[in-house]
C-alpha positions in Angstrom: -17.5 10.7 25.6 -16.8 9.6 22.0 -13.6 8.5 20.4 -13.0 8.8 16.5 -12.1 5.7 15.0 -9.7 7.1 12.6 -6.2 6.4 13.9 -4.2 3.4 14.7 -0.5 4.3 15.7 1.9 2.8 13.3 5.4 4.1 14.1 5.4 7.8 13.2 2.2 7.8 10.8 -1.6 7.2 11.6 -3.7 4.8 9.4 -6.6 7.0 8.0 -8.3 5.3 5.4 -7.8 2.3 2.6 -8.1 2.9 -1.2 -10.8 0.4 -2.2 -11.1 1.1 -6.1 -10.6 3.0 -9.1 -13.5 5.5 -9.7 -14.0 6.4 -13.4 -11.4 6.9 -15.7 -9.3 9.9 -14.5 -7.4 8.7 -12.1 -10.1 9.2 -9.1 -9.9 6.5 -6.0 -12.6 5.4 -3.9 -11.5 5.2 -0.3 -12.8 3.6 2.9 -12.1 6.5 5.3 -11.8 5.9 8.9 -12.6 9.4 9.5 -16.3 10.6 9.4 -15.2 14.1 7.7 -14.4 14.8 4.0 -13.0 17.9 5.6 -10.0 15.6 7.0 -8.9 14.9 3.2 -9.5 18.4 1.8 -7.0 20.1 3.9 -4.2 17.7 3.0 -1.5 17.9 0.5 0.1 14.6 0.9 -0.5 11.3 2.3 1.5 8.2 2.9 1.0 4.7 1.0 2.1 1.6 2.4 4.4 -0.4 0.0 5.6 -3.5 1.8 6.6 -1.7 4.7 7.8 1.4 3.4 5.8 4.8 3.5 5.8 6.8 0.0 4.6 10.4 0.1 1.6 10.9 -2.4 0.6 14.6 -3.0 -2.9 15.1 -3.4 -4.1 16.9 -6.6 -8.0 16.5 -5.4 -10.5 15.4 -3.3 -14.2 15.3 -3.6 -17.2 13.5 -2.2 -19.6 11.4 -4.6 -22.9 10.1 -2.8 -21.3 8.7 0.7 -17.9 8.1 -1.0 -14.7 10.2 -0.4 -12.6 10.5 -3.9 -9.0 11.1 -3.9 -6.7 11.7 -6.9 -3.3 11.7 -6.7 -0.9 14.0 -8.8 0.6 12.0 -12.0 -2.2 9.6 -11.7 -4.4 10.3 -14.6 -6.1 7.3 -15.7 -7.8 4.2 -14.2 -4.7 1.9 -15.7 -2.3 4.1 -13.4 -4.1 3.7 -10.4 -4.5 0.1 -10.4 -1.3 -0.6 -8.4 -2.7 1.6 -5.4 -6.0 -0.2 -5.0 -5.9 -2.1 -1.5 -3.0 0.4 -0.1 -3.5 1.8 3.4 -3.3 5.7 3.7 -1.5 7.3 6.5 -0.6 10.9 7.7 2.0 11.9 10.1 1.3 13.8 13.4 1.6 17.1 11.9 -1.5 16.2 9.9 -3.9 15.1 12.8 -7.0 16.8 13.3 -7.5 18.8 16.5 -10.4 17.2 18.2 -13.3 18.7 20.7 -12.8 18.8 24.3 -13.7 15.0 25.8 -12.8 13.4 22.5 -9.7 11.4 21.7 -7.9 9.5 19.3 -7.7 5.8 19.9 -4.1 5.8 20.1 -4.0 7.9 23.0 -6.4 5.6 24.9 -4.7 2.0 23.7 -2.1 1.4 26.5 -3.6 3.7 29.1 -3.2 2.3 32.8 -6.9 2.2 34.4 -7.3 2.6 37.8 -10.5 2.1 39.8 -10.8 3.2 43.8 -7.3 4.4 43.7 -6.1 0.8 42.8 -4.5 -0.2 39.6 -7.3 -2.1 37.8 -5.7 -2.9 34.4 -4.9 -1.3 30.9 -6.9 -0.3 27.9 -5.9 -2.7 25.2 -8.2 -1.8 22.3 -11.2 0.1 21.6 -14.6 -0.9 19.8 -16.6 1.9 17.8 -20.0 1.0 18.2 -22.9 2.9 16.8 -23.9 4.3 20.5 -20.8 4.5 22.1 -17.2 3.3 22.0 -16.5 0.6 24.3 -13.0 -0.1 26.0 -11.5 -3.1 26.2 -9.5 -3.3 29.7 -7.3 -6.1 30.6 -7.4 -6.4 34.3 -4.1 -7.1 36.6 -6.0 -10.6 37.2 -5.5 -11.2 33.0 -9.3 -11.2 32.8 -10.7 -9.2 29.7 -13.6 -7.0 30.4 -15.4 -4.5 28.3 -16.4 -0.5 29.8 -18.7 1.8 28.0 -17.0 4.8 27.0 -19.4 6.9 28.7 -19.5 9.4 31.7 -21.2 6.7 34.0 -18.2 4.4 33.9 -15.3 7.0 33.5 -14.3 9.8 35.8 -11.1 11.0 33.9 -8.6 10.3 30.9 -5.3 12.1 31.2 -3.8 11.3 27.3 -0.6 12.6 28.4 0.2 10.4 31.2 -2.0 7.4 29.8 -4.3 7.5 33.0 -7.9 6.4 32.8 -9.7 6.5 36.2 -13.0 4.4 36.5 -15.8 5.7 38.7 -16.0 3.7 41.8 -20.1 3.6 41.6 -21.1 0.6 43.5 -23.2 -2.1 41.4 -22.1 -1.0 38.1 -19.1 -3.5 37.9 -19.8 -7.0 37.7 -16.9 -7.7 40.5 -17.8 -5.3 42.9 -15.8 -7.0 45.4 -12.7 -5.4 44.3 
């Protein structure tokens, strides 16, 4: 079970990256992408950049990869000087431009806020997700207020329903520190 650390819910927009620097002198921008895929950007026609809490639409003219970096070029931004104001801006898409994920892959914003149940009893709520090299980790605030970390793997997770925002933990004896629950 692998989550993609590409989306954070921010009102009706989803954060997919951040502009980190200008690249060359033709208006290309190097981005820190929260997606693992160049395809994520090459299918987009527009993105939104945040300017002091307001989202402004920018039309994509070109997307390319240079070594390990993704480079974007916006229409009407044709030199290094004109893109300077964009450096440091966060890149958003709207829900129509979200990628379709394979089965048992979830957007982080679909998991955060989910009620967690164990042995048919409310156990807590998912408050965050950490993306780690081997697997993601769910941060769960238990009903007692204590925070625990649960690996996002089949050994711990029985099921996830993103529509009802319910995550059910396996009840396996000995896999949780608090087995007396």
